[in-house]
All heavy atoms as an XYZ file, in Angstrom:
774
protein
N      29.409     44.943      2.802
C      28.645     44.479      3.888
C      27.417     45.312      4.047
O      26.301     44.768      4.333
C      29.513     44.494      5.138
C      28.828     43.966      6.343
S      28.726     42.176      6.203
C      28.853     41.632      7.803
N      27.514     46.630      3.835
C      26.387     47.501      3.965
C      25.322     47.215      2.917
O      24.136     47.259      3.197
C      26.843     48.945      3.902
C      25.802     49.923      4.199
C      26.316     51.358      4.178
C      25.188     52.323      4.557
N      25.664     53.684      4.537
N      25.735     46.918      1.697
C      24.774     46.674      0.617
C      24.022     45.371      0.898
O      22.841     45.280      0.585
C      25.492     46.582     -0.707
O      26.467     45.522     -0.672
C      26.155     47.851     -1.121
N      24.695     44.416      1.467
C      23.993     43.162      1.829
C      22.935     43.424      2.861
O      21.808     42.905      2.795
C      25.000     42.119      2.297
C      24.388     40.769      2.585
C      25.484     39.760      2.961
C      24.912     38.422      3.208
N      25.916     37.451      3.641
N      23.273     44.221      3.860
C      22.305     44.562      4.933
C      21.148     45.367      4.384
O      20.010     45.082      4.720
C      23.005     45.287      6.043
C      22.095     45.616      7.230
C      22.942     46.075      8.404
C      22.104     46.542      9.572
N      21.115     45.586     10.055
N      21.433     46.282      3.473
C      20.347     47.029      2.858
C      19.446     46.144      2.036
O      18.227     46.308      2.043
C      20.954     48.124      1.944
C      21.623     49.261      2.710
C      22.296     50.278      1.780
O      22.204     50.061      0.544
O      22.910     51.222      2.262
N      20.017     45.196      1.328
C      19.163     44.308      0.476
C      18.297     43.434      1.367
O      17.107     43.252      1.091
C      20.122     43.387     -0.333
C      19.373     42.486     -1.251
C      18.864     42.752     -2.462
C      19.053     41.101     -0.960
N      18.244     41.689     -2.994
C      18.349     40.632     -2.048
C      19.315     40.259      0.080
C      17.864     39.372     -2.168
C      18.834     38.922     -0.001
C      18.106     38.502     -1.132
N      18.823     42.940      2.502
C      18.007     42.157      3.435
C      16.877     42.996      4.045
O      15.775     42.553      4.152
C      18.893     41.547      4.525
C      18.048     40.940      5.627
C      19.854     40.516      3.950
N      17.236     44.217      4.364
C      16.196     45.121      4.937
C      15.075     45.401      3.925
O      13.931     45.412      4.258
C      16.833     46.430      5.401
C      17.652     46.286      6.662
O      17.434     45.280      7.376
O      18.544     47.116      6.931
N      15.463     45.623      2.660
C      14.444     45.863      1.622
C      13.606     44.608      1.418
O      12.361     44.749      1.202
C      15.119     46.243      0.293
C      15.656     47.646      0.241
C      16.215     47.924     -1.127
C      16.865     49.322     -1.186
N      17.459     49.587     -2.476
N      14.192     43.493      1.471
C      13.407     42.234      1.263
C      12.437     42.059      2.410
O      11.289     41.681      2.232
C      14.378     41.052      1.140
N      12.900     42.337      3.622
C      11.999     42.193      4.841
C      10.860     43.226      4.815
O       9.766     42.936      5.215
C      12.792     42.273      6.107
C      13.805     41.176      6.284
S      13.051     39.527      6.251
C      12.246     39.438      7.787
N      11.161     44.453      4.305
C      10.135     45.461      4.274
C       9.066     45.133      3.202
O       7.929     45.508      3.313
C      10.787     46.830      3.960
C      11.517     47.415      5.127
C      12.214     48.729      4.753
O      11.996     49.235      3.644
O      13.034     49.204      5.554
N       9.528     44.421      2.154
C       8.530     44.041      1.105
C       7.513     43.079      1.586
O       6.447     42.953      0.996
C       9.281     43.529     -0.105
O       9.824     42.252      0.174
N       7.824     42.389      2.677
C       6.881     41.422      3.246
C       5.844     42.083      4.174
O       4.886     41.413      4.558
C       7.631     40.340      3.973
C       8.520     39.441      3.142
C       9.276     38.487      4.009
C       7.704     38.654      2.128
N       6.063     43.329      4.509
C       5.124     44.010      5.408
C       3.785     44.134      4.734
O       3.677     44.520      3.549
C       5.629     45.421      5.781
C       6.793     45.355      6.718
O       7.003     44.340      7.386
N       7.560     46.435      6.822
N       2.723     43.734      5.450
C       1.403     43.833      4.914
C       1.004     42.637      4.068
O      -0.136     42.563      3.589
N       1.902     41.750      3.821
C       1.530     40.519      3.077
C       0.731     39.611      3.967
O       1.087     39.292      5.092
C       2.751     39.812      2.619
N      -0.434     39.197      3.449
C      -1.310     38.302      4.233
C      -1.110     36.872      3.799
O      -0.268     36.517      2.997
N      -1.967     36.048      4.345
C      -1.941     34.632      4.008
C      -2.497     34.397      2.646
O      -3.410     35.095      2.214
C      -2.825     33.887      5.049
C      -2.715     32.440      4.958
C      -3.494     31.797      6.132
N      -3.453     30.369      6.029
C      -3.968     29.572      6.889
N      -4.584     30.063      7.942
N      -3.888     28.286      6.685
N      -1.919     33.507      1.913
C      -2.349     33.178      0.542
C      -3.759     32.592      0.602
O      -4.068     31.728      1.451
C      -1.395     32.210     -0.104
N      -4.573     32.982     -0.312
C      -5.978     32.507     -0.364
C      -6.078     31.411     -1.396
O      -5.463     31.486     -2.492
C      -6.912     33.703     -0.755
C      -6.986     34.740      0.294
C      -7.700     34.287      1.563
O      -8.597     33.423      1.510
O      -7.265     34.748      2.627
N      -6.895     30.414     -1.106
C      -7.101     29.322     -2.022
C      -8.417     29.544     -2.791
O      -9.383     30.046     -2.245
C      -7.240     27.963     -1.214
C      -7.469     26.742     -1.989
C      -6.200     26.481     -2.877
C      -7.668     25.532     -1.057
N      -8.367     29.235     -4.062
C      -9.525     29.374     -4.912
C     -10.697     28.530     -4.278
O     -10.477     27.368     -3.991
C      -9.215     28.899     -6.277
C     -10.308     29.167     -7.289
O     -11.433     29.491     -6.918
N      -9.982     28.970     -8.551
N     -11.854     29.119     -4.117
C     -12.957     28.330     -3.491
C     -13.323     27.062     -4.278
O     -13.698     26.053     -3.684
C     -14.127     29.333     -3.482
C     -13.530     30.636     -3.630
C     -12.239     30.477     -4.379
N     -13.214     27.088     -5.566
C     -13.489     25.926     -6.407
C     -12.519     24.789     -6.078
O     -12.923     23.624     -5.948
C     -13.469     26.299     -7.899
C     -13.705     25.163     -8.807
C     -14.983     24.625     -8.899
C     -12.693     24.600     -9.543
C     -15.217     23.519     -9.751
C     -12.924     23.555    -10.392
C     -14.179     23.004    -10.497
N     -11.241     25.140     -5.970
C     -10.247     24.106     -5.709
C     -10.457     23.523     -4.270
O     -10.319     22.358     -4.055
C      -8.831     24.724     -5.810
C      -7.775     23.724     -5.387
C      -8.571     25.160     -7.257
N     -10.769     24.406     -3.361
C     -11.028     23.957     -1.965
C     -12.197     23.011     -1.898
O     -12.137     21.963     -1.236
C     -11.270     25.128     -1.067
C     -11.490     24.782      0.358
C     -11.533     25.983      1.270
N     -11.504     25.503      2.604
C     -12.394     25.861      3.493
N     -13.314     26.736      3.239
N     -12.338     25.357      4.716
N     -13.255     23.335     -2.622
C     -14.426     22.479     -2.673
C     -14.126     21.112     -3.259
O     -14.591     20.049     -2.781
C     -15.545     23.166     -3.442
C     -16.905     22.551     -3.237
C     -17.382     22.686     -1.783
O     -17.096     23.686     -1.124
O     -18.014     21.714     -1.317
N     -13.319     21.090     -4.307
C     -12.931     19.769     -4.958
C     -12.088     18.973     -4.021
O     -12.266     17.726     -3.931
C     -12.134     20.033     -6.204
C     -12.866     20.758     -7.329
C     -13.339     19.877     -8.491
N     -12.579     18.687     -8.713
C     -12.006     18.344     -9.873
N     -12.101     19.148    -10.903
N     -11.464     17.187    -10.031
N     -11.224     19.579     -3.229
C     -10.371     18.824     -2.309
C     -11.192     18.242     -1.218
O     -11.090     17.074     -0.877
C      -9.270     19.738     -1.765
C      -8.214     20.102     -2.806
C      -8.557     19.081     -0.548
C      -7.239     21.165     -2.387
N     -12.132     19.042     -0.642
C     -12.990     18.585      0.418
C     -13.912     17.456     -0.093
O     -14.179     16.489      0.659
C     -13.777     19.708      1.021
C     -12.963     20.737      1.824
C     -13.866     21.853      2.294
C     -12.313     20.080      3.024
N     -14.402     17.561     -1.292
C     -15.269     16.554     -1.878
C     -14.479     15.247     -2.085
O     -15.010     14.184     -1.826
C     -15.865     17.063     -3.217
C     -16.882     16.151     -3.822
C     -17.389     16.723     -5.127
O     -16.664     17.421     -5.815
N     -18.654     16.387     -5.415
N     -13.240     15.355     -2.517
C     -12.460     14.157     -2.727
C     -12.117     13.422     -1.418
O     -11.966     12.246     -1.360
N     -11.940     14.224     -0.309
C     -11.665     13.599      0.981
C     -12.930     12.973      1.605
O     -12.756     11.966      2.325
C     -11.129     14.667      1.941
C      -9.734     15.215      1.606
C      -9.366     16.357      2.579
C      -8.715     14.085      1.675
N     -14.080     13.492      1.319
C     -15.271     13.002      1.933
C     -15.818     11.737      1.253
O     -16.503     10.924      1.871
C     -16.359     14.073      2.006
O     -16.749     14.378      0.706
N     -15.529     11.538     -0.032
C     -16.083     10.371     -0.738
C     -15.258      9.138     -0.418
O     -13.996      9.134     -0.443
C     -16.037     10.595     -2.262
C     -16.991     11.674     -2.732
C     -16.848     11.911     -4.243
O     -16.079     11.200     -4.887
O     -17.564     12.745     -4.728
N     -15.908      7.969     -0.139
C     -15.205      6.769      0.162
C     -14.684      6.198     -1.185
O     -15.276      6.334     -2.247
C     -16.241      5.816      0.727
C     -17.531      6.375      0.246
C     -17.359      7.843      0.089
N     -13.552      5.544     -1.075
C     -12.926      4.944     -2.270
C     -13.608      3.625     -2.498
O     -13.621      2.746     -1.625
C     -11.413      4.757     -2.066
C     -10.816      4.108     -3.265
C     -10.767      6.122     -1.799
N     -14.201      3.403     -3.701
C     -14.916      2.204     -4.001
C     -14.172      1.312     -5.013
O     -14.676      0.235     -5.334
C     -16.307      2.559     -4.555
O     -16.141      3.332     -5.719
C     -17.147      3.260     -3.554
N     -13.051      1.736     -5.460
C     -12.310      0.924     -6.386
C     -11.650     -0.259     -5.721
O     -11.145     -0.151     -4.618
C     -11.198      1.748     -7.090
C     -11.745      2.834     -7.969
C     -10.657      3.586     -8.694
O      -9.548      2.997     -8.907
O     -10.852      4.721     -9.066
N     -11.659     -1.385     -6.423
C     -11.005     -2.573     -5.899
C      -9.925     -2.977     -6.885
O     -10.056     -2.816     -8.097
C     -11.967     -3.719     -5.732
C     -12.978     -3.473     -4.643
C     -13.915     -4.681     -4.421
O     -13.875     -5.583     -5.226
N     -14.742     -4.635     -3.401
N      -8.847     -3.529     -6.366
C      -7.765     -3.966     -7.253
C      -8.209     -5.214     -7.962
O      -8.729     -6.156     -7.411
C      -6.548     -4.250     -6.444
N      -8.002     -5.214     -9.268
C      -8.379     -6.377    -10.075
C      -7.076     -7.116    -10.455
O      -6.074     -6.506    -10.779
C      -9.101     -5.956    -11.346
O      -8.265     -5.077    -12.118
C     -10.418     -5.272    -11.043
N      -7.190     -8.440    -10.393
C      -6.066     -9.280    -10.696
C      -6.384     -9.970    -12.008
O      -7.458    -10.567    -12.161
C      -5.783    -10.327     -9.556
C      -4.645    -11.235     -9.923
C      -5.560     -9.596     -8.264
N      -5.439     -9.939    -12.924
C      -5.657    -10.593    -14.217
C      -5.589    -12.126    -14.036
O      -4.747    -12.618    -13.308
C      -4.582    -10.121    -15.181
C      -4.651     -8.648    -15.489
C      -3.556     -8.239    -16.430
C      -3.607     -6.730    -16.659
N      -2.519     -6.284    -17.542
N      -6.477    -12.827    -14.700
C      -6.486    -14.315    -14.565
C      -5.215    -14.905    -15.053
O      -4.729    -15.924    -14.524
C      -7.648    -14.699    -15.458
C      -8.509    -13.550    -15.659
C      -7.628    -12.354    -15.493
N      -4.544    -14.319    -16.077
C      -3.309    -14.853    -16.577
C      -2.201    -14.820    -15.493
O      -1.364    -15.739    -15.361
N      -2.186    -13.773    -14.700
C      -1.216    -13.647    -13.624
C      -1.437    -14.703    -12.561
O      -0.433    -15.223    -12.013
C      -1.299    -12.217    -13.023
C      -0.312    -11.911    -11.908
C       1.123    -11.995    -12.428
C      -0.566    -10.537    -11.349
N      -2.660    -14.983    -12.261
C      -2.940    -15.981    -11.256
C      -2.461    -17.363    -11.708
O      -1.841    -18.125    -10.928
C      -4.494    -16.058    -10.952
C      -4.842    -17.197    -10.052
C      -4.952    -14.744    -10.338
N      -2.705    -17.685    -12.979
C      -2.235    -18.974    -13.510
C      -0.699    -19.029    -13.514
O      -0.140    -20.117    -13.224
C      -2.778    -19.215    -14.956
C      -4.187    -19.609    -14.955
C      -5.256    -18.864    -15.342
C      -4.720    -20.838    -14.523
N      -6.396    -19.540    -15.172
C      -6.125    -20.824    -14.682
C      -4.143    -22.031    -14.006
C      -6.949    -21.862    -14.356
C      -4.967    -23.091    -13.711
C      -6.358    -23.005    -13.903
N      -0.028    -17.971    -13.785
C       1.473    -17.952    -13.788
C       1.958    -18.206    -12.394
O       2.934    -18.950    -12.180
C       2.002    -16.620    -14.347
C       1.814    -16.477    -15.824
C       2.276    -15.172    -16.309
C       1.952    -14.973    -17.808
N       2.293    -13.670    -18.271
N       1.402    -17.545    -11.397
C       1.815    -17.696    -10.003
C       1.566    -19.117     -9.544
O       2.383    -19.744     -8.911
C       1.077    -16.648     -9.090
C       1.614    -15.238     -9.414
C       1.320    -17.008     -7.610
C       0.860    -14.185     -8.711
N       0.360    -19.674     -9.938
C       0.079    -21.054     -9.553
C       1.063    -21.987    -10.199
O       1.463    -22.999     -9.542
C      -1.360    -21.394     -9.964
N       1.467    -21.765    -11.421
C       2.433    -22.637    -12.096
C       3.789    -22.591    -11.455
O       4.460    -23.617    -11.275
C       2.512    -22.238    -13.594
N       4.217    -21.430    -11.041
C       5.507    -21.314    -10.360
C       5.483    -22.022     -9.034
O       6.400    -22.754     -8.640
C       5.885    -19.792    -10.178
C       7.061    -19.649     -9.253
C       6.178    -19.176    -11.543
N       4.371    -21.871     -8.231
C       4.291    -22.586     -7.000
C       4.263    -24.055     -7.180
O       4.952    -24.836     -6.446
C       3.030    -22.086     -6.238
C       3.198    -20.643     -5.768
C       2.693    -22.984     -5.014
C       1.954    -19.994     -5.223
N       3.546    -24.520     -8.199
C       3.487    -25.980     -8.492
C       4.870    -26.508     -8.890
O       5.322    -27.606     -8.456
C       2.470    -26.290     -9.607
C       2.343    -27.685     -9.981
C       1.761    -28.515     -8.837
C       1.437    -27.823    -11.185
N       5.605    -25.725     -9.635
C       6.935    -26.118    -10.060
C       7.885    -26.188     -8.827
O       8.637    -27.161     -8.690
C       7.516    -25.102    -11.074
C       8.927    -25.360    -11.545
C       8.964    -26.605    -12.457
C       9.440    -24.168    -12.302
N       7.834    -25.220     -7.936
C       8.686    -25.258     -6.754
C       8.314    -26.465     -5.835
O       9.231    -27.107     -5.310
C       8.554    -23.936     -5.978
C       9.180    -22.738     -6.677
C       8.853    -21.486     -5.888
C      10.659    -22.898     -6.828
N       7.043    -26.724     -5.679
C       6.640    -27.824     -4.843
C       7.101    -29.157     -5.412
O       7.639    -30.020     -4.756
C       5.110    -27.793     -4.595
C       4.727    -26.667     -3.684
C       4.667    -29.137     -3.986
C       3.253    -26.462     -3.546
N       6.936    -29.310     -6.745
C       7.346    -30.578     -7.379
C       8.898    -30.724     -7.343
O       9.378    -31.837     -7.158
C       6.839    -30.610     -8.842
O       7.379    -29.545     -9.573
N       9.606    -29.664     -7.469
C      11.060    -29.697     -7.329
C      11.451    -30.136     -5.930
O      12.382    -30.958     -5.785
C      11.683    -28.352     -7.679
C      13.187    -28.303     -7.642
C      13.798    -29.165     -8.711
C      13.672    -26.821     -7.770
N      10.818    -29.621     -4.938
C      11.078    -30.035     -3.553
C      10.766    -31.511     -3.326
O      11.522    -32.219     -2.673
C      10.357    -29.125     -2.556
C      10.953    -27.790     -2.432
O      12.171    -27.621     -2.604
N      10.122    -26.781     -2.090
N       9.623    -31.959     -3.820
C       9.256    -33.379     -3.666
C      10.254    -34.261     -4.335
O      10.684    -35.284     -3.815
C       7.842    -33.627     -4.171
C       7.492    -35.111     -4.232
C       6.792    -32.879     -3.287
N      10.659    -33.910     -5.561
C      11.632    -34.704     -6.320
C      12.943    -34.749     -5.579
O      13.550    -35.806     -5.468
C      11.822    -34.119     -7.739
C      12.946    -34.777     -8.494
C      12.746    -36.028     -9.029
C      14.147    -34.115     -8.615
C      13.758    -36.671     -9.750
C      15.184    -34.729     -9.323
C      14.983    -35.999     -9.883
N      13.386    -33.650     -4.987
C      14.620    -33.576     -4.256
C      14.564    -34.478     -3.039
O      15.515    -35.181     -2.734
C      14.982    -32.172     -3.882
O      14.972    -31.336     -5.023
C      16.292    -32.046     -3.133
N      13.473    -34.446     -2.308
C      13.320    -35.298     -1.111
C      13.312    -36.756     -1.454
O      14.008    -37.562     -0.807
C      12.006    -34.906     -0.365
C      12.165    -33.508      0.280
C      11.675    -35.934      0.725
C      10.911    -32.998      0.855
N      12.633    -37.130     -2.551
C      12.589    -38.536     -2.963
C      13.985    -38.987     -3.398
O      14.446    -40.052     -3.002
C      11.532    -38.734     -4.058
C      11.653    -40.124     -4.692
C      10.119    -38.550     -3.492
N      14.638    -38.199     -4.189
C      15.937    -38.538     -4.715
C      16.957    -38.644     -3.540
O      17.780    -39.541     -3.518
C      16.444    -37.533     -5.715
C      17.784    -37.818     -6.291
C      17.988    -38.852     -7.181
C      18.906    -37.088     -5.862
C      19.214    -39.135     -7.708
C      20.168    -37.389     -6.349
C      20.323    -38.391     -7.268
O      21.586    -38.706     -7.750
N      16.899    -37.717     -2.620
C      17.802    -37.696     -1.464
C      17.579    -38.958     -0.572
O      18.546    -39.576     -0.097
C      17.640    -36.443     -0.663
C      18.566    -36.315      0.520
C      19.937    -36.079      0.311
C      18.144    -36.462      1.791
C      20.793    -35.983      1.383
C      18.971    -36.352      2.885
C      20.308    -36.127      2.663
O      21.162    -36.013      3.705
N      16.334    -39.307     -0.382
C      16.048    -40.508      0.425
C      16.522    -41.803     -0.213
O      17.014    -42.682      0.435
C      14.566    -40.603      0.748
C      14.104    -39.617      1.798
O      14.928    -39.111      2.532
N      12.840    -39.289      1.785
N      16.430    -41.891     -1.556
C      16.909    -43.051     -2.267
C      18.422    -43.182     -2.232
O      18.965    -44.199     -2.057
C      16.455    -43.017     -3.726
C      14.973    -43.407     -3.890
C      14.606    -43.490     -5.341
N      13.208    -43.713     -5.485
C      12.569    -43.521     -6.598
N      13.224    -43.208     -7.707
N      11.294    -43.758     -6.665
N      19.113    -42.040     -2.392
C      20.536    -42.060     -2.452
C      21.191    -42.197     -1.083
O      22.305    -42.612     -0.956
C      21.077    -40.790     -3.117
O      20.842    -39.678     -2.297
N      20.436    -41.880     -0.029
C      21.009    -41.977      1.298
C      20.734    -43.334      1.939
O      21.112    -43.498      3.106
C      20.481    -40.876      2.203
O      19.067    -41.053      2.409
N      20.158    -44.231      1.245
C      19.892    -45.544      1.784
C      21.167    -46.327      2.137
O      21.181    -47.111      3.072
N      22.236    -46.118      1.398
C      23.484    -46.861      1.685
C      24.242    -46.223      2.875
O      25.027    -46.912      3.517
C      24.366    -46.813      0.441
O      24.678    -45.502      0.118
N      24.051    -44.977      3.160
C      24.746    -44.307      4.241
C      23.905    -44.436      5.491
O      22.673    -44.343      5.494
C      24.967    -42.828      3.879
O      25.531    -42.169      4.948
N      24.574    -44.643      6.614
C      23.830    -44.837      7.865
C      23.330    -43.510      8.395
O      22.248    -43.394      8.939
C      24.731    -45.516      8.909
O      25.848    -44.681      9.208
N      24.154    -42.412      8.258
C      23.742    -41.146      8.781
C      24.157    -40.071      7.774
O      25.323    -39.590      7.773
C      24.363    -40.846     10.139
C      23.768    -39.678     10.801
O      22.984    -38.937     10.233
N      24.194    -39.386     12.043
N      23.250    -39.668      6.881
C      23.661    -38.706      5.816
C      24.045    -37.300      6.392
O      24.863    -36.671      5.812
C      22.421    -38.606      4.970
C      21.305    -39.104      5.770
C      21.862    -40.024      6.753
N      23.475    -36.896      7.481
C      23.822    -35.620      8.036
C      25.262    -35.586      8.498
O      25.957    -34.610      8.359
C      22.886    -35.305      9.238
N      25.748    -36.721      9.066
C      27.096    -36.800      9.510
C      28.049    -36.703      8.348
O      29.084    -36.096      8.423
C      27.312    -38.098     10.291
C      28.692    -38.160     10.900
C      28.792    -39.397     11.785
N      27.873    -39.406     12.921
C      28.116    -38.823     14.086
N      29.224    -38.292     14.345
N      27.167    -38.871     15.025
N      27.735    -37.419      7.228
C      28.624    -37.378      6.052
C      28.643    -35.985      5.431
O      29.723    -35.534      5.038
C      28.202    -38.384      5.026
O      26.924    -38.076      4.489
N      27.532    -35.306      5.413
C      27.489    -33.918      4.860
C      28.334    -32.990      5.729
O      29.095    -32.203      5.317
C      26.085    -33.455      4.674
C      26.037    -31.933      4.363
C      25.357    -34.220      3.592
N      28.142    -33.142      7.049
C      28.877    -32.273      7.989
C      30.377    -32.524      7.928
O      31.214    -31.607      7.980
C      28.379    -32.503      9.405
N      30.783    -33.803      7.770
C      32.179    -34.106      7.693
C      32.807    -33.543      6.429
O      33.940    -33.065      6.408
C      32.450    -35.578      7.807
O      31.912    -36.263      6.681
N      32.082    -33.550      5.306
C      32.589    -32.961      4.113
C      32.641    -31.459      4.196
O      33.567    -30.787      3.704
C      31.728    -33.371      2.907
C      31.828    -34.811      2.507
C      30.893    -35.182      1.408
O      30.401    -34.244      0.697
O      30.645    -36.382      1.205
N      31.636    -30.876      4.845
C      31.589    -29.405      4.962
C      32.734    -28.858      5.833
O      33.345    -27.829      5.482
C      30.227    -28.974      5.496
C      30.043    -27.473      5.577
C      29.788    -26.729      4.413
C      30.164    -26.795      6.754
C      29.646    -25.371      4.475
C      29.987    -25.431      6.860
C      29.745    -24.747      5.700
O      29.582    -23.368      5.729
N      33.002    -29.566      6.924
C      34.040    -29.078      7.854
C      35.404    -29.792      7.646
O      36.241    -29.756      8.477
C      33.586    -29.313      9.295
C      32.379    -28.450      9.667
C      31.148    -29.014      9.895
C      32.550    -27.091      9.790
C      30.081    -28.256     10.219
C      31.462    -26.289     10.166
C      30.223    -26.861     10.379
N      35.603    -30.359      6.466
C      36.836    -31.069      6.201
C      38.028    -30.085      6.146
O      39.155    -30.552      6.373
C      36.741    -31.840      4.914
O      36.603    -30.953      3.806
N      37.832    -28.834      5.882
C      38.927    -27.882      5.786
C      39.575    -27.652      7.138
O      40.686    -27.184      7.207
C      38.439    -26.564      5.199
C      37.493    -25.775      6.106
C      38.000    -24.892      7.006
C      36.099    -26.035      6.055
C      37.110    -24.197      7.836
C      35.260    -25.351      6.869
C      35.757    -24.432      7.759
O      34.921    -23.734      8.552
N      38.884    -27.956      8.259
C      39.445    -27.692      9.546
C      40.699    -28.584      9.824
O      41.607    -28.184     10.506
C      38.361    -27.935     10.660
C      37.254    -26.901     10.491
C      38.944    -27.897     12.037
C      36.109    -27.022     11.431
N      40.646    -29.788      9.265
C      41.765    -30.714      9.466
C      43.070    -30.172      8.832
O      44.191    -30.576      9.245
C      41.483    -32.093      8.909
C      40.272    -32.706      9.650
O      40.076    -32.349     10.820
O      39.590    -33.548      9.008
N      43.007    -29.305      7.867
C      44.164    -28.807      7.129
C      44.917    -27.733      7.854
O      46.023    -27.404      7.503
C      43.764    -28.379      5.762
C      43.157    -29.482      4.928
N      43.902    -30.554      4.490
C      41.904    -29.668      4.482
C      43.143    -31.370      3.810
N      41.893    -30.817      3.775
N      44.259    -27.089      8.823
C      44.887    -25.956      9.519
C      45.415    -26.445     10.866
O      44.735    -27.140     11.619
C      43.924    -24.831      9.747
C      43.486    -24.194      8.442
C      42.188    -24.361      7.981
C      44.318    -23.381      7.742
C      41.789    -23.791      6.790
C      43.948    -22.768      6.591
C      42.708    -22.983      6.075
O      42.271    -22.404      4.916
N      46.617    -26.104     11.155
C      47.179    -26.412     12.468
C      47.071    -25.177     13.376
O      47.746    -24.218     13.233
C      48.669    -26.819     12.350
C      48.838    -28.068     11.542
O      48.002    -28.938     11.613
N      49.938    -28.141     10.767
N      46.197    -25.294     14.301
C      45.912    -24.158     15.194
C      46.728    -24.262     16.423
O      47.016    -25.105     17.076
C      44.423    -24.095     15.507
C      43.497    -23.898     14.322
C      42.025    -23.882     14.749
C      43.827    -22.540     13.657
């Protein structure tokens, strides 16, 4: 226990007289210069990426339109398609006796 206390005391005594760390003036000047200059770079988007995104959006829209048209044609025979979907979805409730 005594050796540990002596080691801590020696470590604390070694810090006596230690001042604040100094920064190299050249490094400080570069940091301040970097902070004061406005950033003029703009993000560039590759034209190929724009075409790919446009193609994906077009594909999703066309899939949605096709689904709506197909759903409307197939639901012509049913009077209320929402009711038929709901009855199929909740059909498991009839099987449980609560």
